Structures are given as structure tokens and as C-alpha cells.
N, C-alpha and C positions, 0 to 999 in steps of 0.2 A: 504494500500500500504506500509506504513512504517513498520508495523509489518511483513508483508510478506517478504520484502527485508531483514529485520533484521534476520529472521529465515531461509530463503531459498536462499538469495543472489540474484544476478541480471543476472544469466546465461540465464534465459528465459524472461528477461525484457529488452526492448530496450531503453525506456524512462520512466520517471515518472512525473506526474503532481499532485500537492497537491493544491486544491482549497479551501480556507477558512478552512483549516484543523487544527485540535487540536494539533498535535505534535509541540514541544517535550513533553509538559505536561501542564495540566491546574490547578490542585489542588496544593495548598501550601503544601510544605513538606520540610524536611531538605535538600533534593536534589534540590528542586525547591522553594527557599524562596520568589520569586516574584509572585508565583501562587496565585490563588483565594482561599479564605477560604472554607473549606469543608462545612461549614454551608450554603453557597450559593447553593451548589448542593443538600444538604439535603432539603433545601427549595423547590427546583425544584421537588424533589421526593415527598415531602409532598403534594404540590399543585397538582401534577399529580395524586396521589393516592386519594386525597379528591374529586376532581372534574375534571377529565381529559378533559372533553369537554370544560369547561371554561378555563382551563389551556392552551389548544392549541389555543383557540381564542385569548387569551391575548399574548401568546408567539409569534404568527405570526406577531404581530405589530413590535416589535424590530427586529425580524428575517429578515424582509424585509425593515426595516428602515421607516415604515409608520408613525412613530412618529416624524420624522424630518421635519422641515419647507421645504416646496416645494416638498416633496416626491410625486411621482406619482405612487402609488401602488393601483391597482384596488381591489375592493371588491371581484371580482372573484378570484384573486390570493390568497387573504386571506382565502376565503372559500375553495379553492382547497387545501391549506395547512391543514386546519382543517379536511377536508374530508379524505385526505391521512393519516393524523396522527391518526384519529379515527379508521382507518382500521388496524392499528398495534395493537398487543396484549398489554394489560396493563403491564403484567409482563416483556415482552420483552422491551418495552419502558422504564419502570422503571429501569431495569437492565442496559440499554444502558447509562443511566446517569453516573453510576459507571464506565463503560468502557471508555466513552469519557473523563471523568473528571479525573480519577485516574490512567490511564495507563501511564507509563513513556516510552517515545519513544527515549530518548536521545541516547542510544547505537544503536538503530535501524537506526537512521538517519546517524550515522557515517559510516555505511556500504554502503551507496549510492555511487556508482561509475559509474553512467550512467548520461546522460543529464537529468537534473531535473529542472522543472519549479514550482515556488511558485506563486500563484495568490491569492490576498487577498484584500478585501475592507478595506480601512483605517477607516471607520466608522462602523466596525463590532461590534455590541453590544452583540453578543452571544459568539464569540471566539475572544477576543481582540488580535489584530495584534501584539502587543508588547510581548505578552505571547506565541505566536505561530509562525507565519511565520518569523518574524524578528529574533527570536531565532533559528528556524530551519535553516535559511540561514547561520548561523555561524557554523553549524554542518555538512552541506552537501557540499562536495567539488565541486567547479565550478558551483554552482547553479545559475539559472537565476531567477530574481525576477520581478514581475509586481504587483505594489501596486496601487490601484485605489482610488484616493481621493474621500471621501464622499460616497463610496458605502458600502452597508450592507452585512451581512452574506449571505443572499439569492441573491447575485449578479448574479448567473447563471440564475435566473428567471427574476430579475428586469432589468438586462442589458445583456441579452443573446447575442445580436449581437456583443457587445464589447468583451465579454469573448470568444465567439466562434471564432472571428477574431484572437485574440491573441493566442488562443489554436491551431488553424489551422496553424498559422505561425510557432509556436514551433514544431508542429508535422512534418511540411514539411522541417525543417532544416535537415542538413546532418544526415545520418543514422549511427548507431553504427557499428563499424568494428568488425567482429567476428574473433577471433584469431584461 
């Protein structure tokens, strides 16, 4: 969504929602000094290339916050994540790490001029909220923010009713006026 709006504008877009999204940028760089070290993403790629089946089994746990005290994440959800992940091609998945970690969306976010909602779990172990949504909020004019205490990256699966309720409320708010 961010790259689309950055390249094509919002003429054909009424509203935008970014849920647990990576913008404005994940990797540490001169332009993003608070980012995560590239070695972290290199490690993801190495683990994926060496044994992607095991990688996805292990990655699912922090993705859904199953490693947190009191978490109620079913084995079925963890298995579903593994199954879906294994259906993706290794090259595509491997290259996606570069895309989500190294793409800089700062300028794209500045072009948002439509109602925009940021939704993010405050206990996101995959895409830290302070590197992503909270920084995006400073770049998007008039953004609405919903931050969920204790929720993980996979909040759309672990807390679908809550997320869907808030998403529906945002979508039902006033429509964009076309000039």
C-alpha cells in the first residue's frame, strides 16, 4: 500500500489501513539509525535457506506471541502458518526478507493524503512498533492510530474479532469527497 501510494498517488484510493506493517523502514542505515542491524535479516535468510521447514516452525512462535506467558495460541494456528509458509517458493520467501527489511518507505508515507489507519500490536516481536507504526504516524498527515497492548505481529489471527471490529468502524467512517 505504501509503495503504491508513493508511486501512483491516492486518486483511486479512498482509505488506507496498515496493519503491523514495516514502513517506514526496518534495517539500520544512515537514513534510519534506529533500525535493526542487517545481520539480523541475514540470519533470517541463512536459517530459511538451511532448513526452511524448521525455520517456519520456530518463526511462528514469536509471530503469534506463543512464547509469552498466558498466550492462547493453538497448535492448529501454528501448523497453519507452517503449512502456508511451506507453500511459498524458497526463492520468493528468501527475497521477501530483503524487500520487507531494506525498502525505505519514508517518502512514500509523506504522500498519504487520505484517511489512514495504523493498527499494531505493542508486543510485536517481528516488526517492532517503535520502528514502524509509531514512526509512520509522524509521516502520515491526520493518521488514526490503534495500538493494542500485549498483542503480537499475527494479531489478525490471534485477535481477529478485535481487529475486525476496529477495521469495520474505520471503514464505515465518512467517505472521501471527490473533487
